N, C-alpha and C positions, 0 to 999 in steps of 0.2 A: 216715693211715688211709684206705683206699679204701672208699667205699660206693656202692651203686647203688640207685636207686629210680625208680619210674615216676611221672612228674609230668604232670598234665593241663595242657596249654598254655592252656586256657581259665581256669584258676584260678591259674596260676603268678604273675601279677603281684600277686595278693592275698596271697601267702605271704611273710611278712616275712623268712624265713630267707635269701633271696637279696638282697632289697632292703637289708637291714641289714649285709650282709657284703661286704667287699672281695673281688672274685672275677673271675677270668678265665674266660670260657667259650670253649672250643675247639670249633669246629664242623668236623667232618671231611667235606669235600665231595669230589665227583668232577667233574673239569673237563669231562666229556663228557655229563653227565646233566642232566635238567631238574629242578632242586631249588629253584627260586625261591620257590614257594608255601610250602614248608616253612621255608625260611630266613627269609622275611618274617614268618611266624608267630612264630618264635623272637624276632626283633627286637622285634616289637610287645609280646610278653609280658615280655621281660627288660629293655627300656628301657635300652640301654647308653649310656654317656657318650661312648664312642669305639669305632669299628669298625676292626679291622685286617684287611688282606687279603694273601694270598700273591701279591703283585705288587711289582715295583719301578716307579717312575714311568715309565720308558721302555716297559715292557711294557704298562702301562695305556694310554699314548698310542697304542701299536701296535694294541691291541684297539679303541680308539675309531676309529682310522683304518680298520681292517678293516670296521667296521660302517657308516661314513659315506662312505668313498671307497675301494672295493675295488681300483680300478685303481692308484691311488697306493700303496696298501698292498702289492700284489703286486710293484710295481716296487721298493719299498723293501726287500722281503724279500731281494732278490738281493744286498744288501750285508751280510746276516747270515751268521754262520758256517754252513757246510753242515750240520753235525750238528744245529744249532738248527732250521734249516729243515725237516730231515727229521722230527724228532720233533714239530715243530709241525704238519706236514702229517698225521702219523699221528693226532694229537689231533683235528684238524679233520675228518678222514675219519670217525672214530668218532662225533664229536658230530653229524654230519649224519644218522647212522643213528638218533639219538635225537631228531631234530628241533630241535636247538639249535646254537648256536655255541660252540666251546671257550672256556671262561672266562666264560660268561654269568652263572654264579653269583657271580663276583667283581664284575661290573658291577651285578648286583642289589644286592649289599651296599653298593657305592659310591653308587648312586642313592638307596638308602634313607637313607644318611648325609646326602647332600646335601639331600634333601627334608625332613629333620628337623633341619637346621642342626647336624649332628654332625661332628666332625673325623674324617678318614680317615688311617690310618697304613699306609703301604706298608712291610710288615715283611720282605719278601724281599730277598735279595742281587741285585745287578745280573746279570741273566740272560746278557747278551752276554759279559760278562767271565768268568762262570763257565764257559760253554761253550767259550770261547777257551782258557782255562787247562786245562780238562779235556781238550780235544783235543790240546793240546801235550804233556801229560804222560801220555796214554794209550798203552800199549804197542801195537805194530802188530797183534798177534793179537787183542787186545780190540777195536781199531778194526774189524777185518775182521768179527768176530762181530756187532758192533753194526750195521754197514752191512747185512749179510745179514738180520739180524733186523728192521731198519727197513724194508727193502724188502718183506719178507714181511708186515710189519704193515699195509702199505697194502691188503692183500687179506684181512684178518681180518674174519670175519663178526660180526654183532651177537651171535649165539649163542655164538661162541667167547669174546667179550669177557665176557659174563655168566658163562660157565663159569670163566674166569680170576678174575673178581671174587669168585665164590663160594669158590674155592680160597684166594684171598688173605684173605678174611674169616674163614675157618675155620682157616687155618694160617699166620697172619701171620709168626711167627718163622721157620718153614721157608721161606716165600716170600722173606723178606728174606735169609736165608742163601744161597738159590739165586742171588739177585742178586749178593751179595757174592762168591760163588765164580766166577760167570760174568763179571760186570762189576765188578771191585773198584774201578776208578777212578770209575765212575758212582755206586756205593754211597757212596764217600767224598765226592765233590764235590756230587752232586745230592741226596743224602739226609742224610748225617751232618753235613756242614759247614753246610748250610742249616738243619737242625734247630737247631744251635747258634746260628746267626745270628738266626733267628726267635724262639727262646726268649729270647735276650738282649734283643731288641727289646721283647718282652712284659714282661720283668722291668723294663726301663726305664720302660715305660708304666705299669706297676703302681705305680711310685713317685709318679705324678701323677694317676691315675684309679682310681676304686673299681670301676666296672662296665665291663669291657672284653669285647667279643666279637671273636674272631679267626676268620676263615674261611681254612682251609688244606686242602690235599689230605689226604685221610684217611690216607694212608701216612705223613704227617709227625706225626700225632697221638701215637702211642706215644713217639717220640723226644723230641718237645717236652715231653710230659707228664713223662717221666723227669727231664728237666733242671729243669723247674719244681718237681717234687717234691724234688729234691736241694737246690734253693735255698729250699725251704720257702715257696713262693709258692702261695696257695690258688687252685685252679682246678677246673673241671668240664669234662666232655667230652660231646659229642653226636656220634655216629659216623654215617658214611655209611649204614650199614644201617638206622639209625633214620630218617634222612631219606627213604630210598627207600620205607620201609614206611608213611610218613605219608600220610594221606588227608584231604582237606578234610572237615570235619564235615558239610557239606551233602550229601556224597556217600553217607555211610553212616548218618547220623542219630546219630552218637556224638561224644563229645569226642575231640579229637586228643591223642595222647600221645607222649612221647619217654622213652626210658630214659636217665637222666642219671647219669653217674659223676662223683663229686666228691671232692676231697681236703679234709681238715680236720685 
């Protein structure tokens, strides 16, 4: 059964409904937006036992290298699959327009875990292997469309990104269907297969931990949620739209709120 309710993050940790329940919290993020303050608020209120992130260990090390040694990072990128580099460049270009680095929200989650002596679970598949396999199996026409789209994406404005995001949030099923029709290999490899992998990792973690928070791209939340529901694993979701609408209570004099959808 799916329920939605509005919960004050200032009183959340005093509500026993979550503290006493084995629960996975899925936080739907956007890799190019500044979401750190909202994410940290959720962590403080929900007090997880373990934090999962949509990264594999190699991608995590790459992000660290990017932030600490850009020269070495740029040199190392040359050894990555071309399609991987192209999509990464698109994300980095978009993130710059929002004043952050792509993937900063994942680093925020990891740093929080480290500072609170919590374990971190890298729940994603190996990105380099995924992209290599995807490129090898992708039909020529789909490759061409992807390359043209990737090149055009380097010149997309912030306004266009926000328009696309609004369309995605309002019409997710249609948006996903369009991807499936235009880029079927991408839909299968980068969305469906990863949803299955990350959902199974969370199911495995659920067997050992009661309070789990997982930060994943918002586009993965519906797919992972469906699998968790099928496996009858209790979970709740906080979506990107709620994170973006969050304001620090000091800014408006009110309590911060999130709409939380949960299964029971």
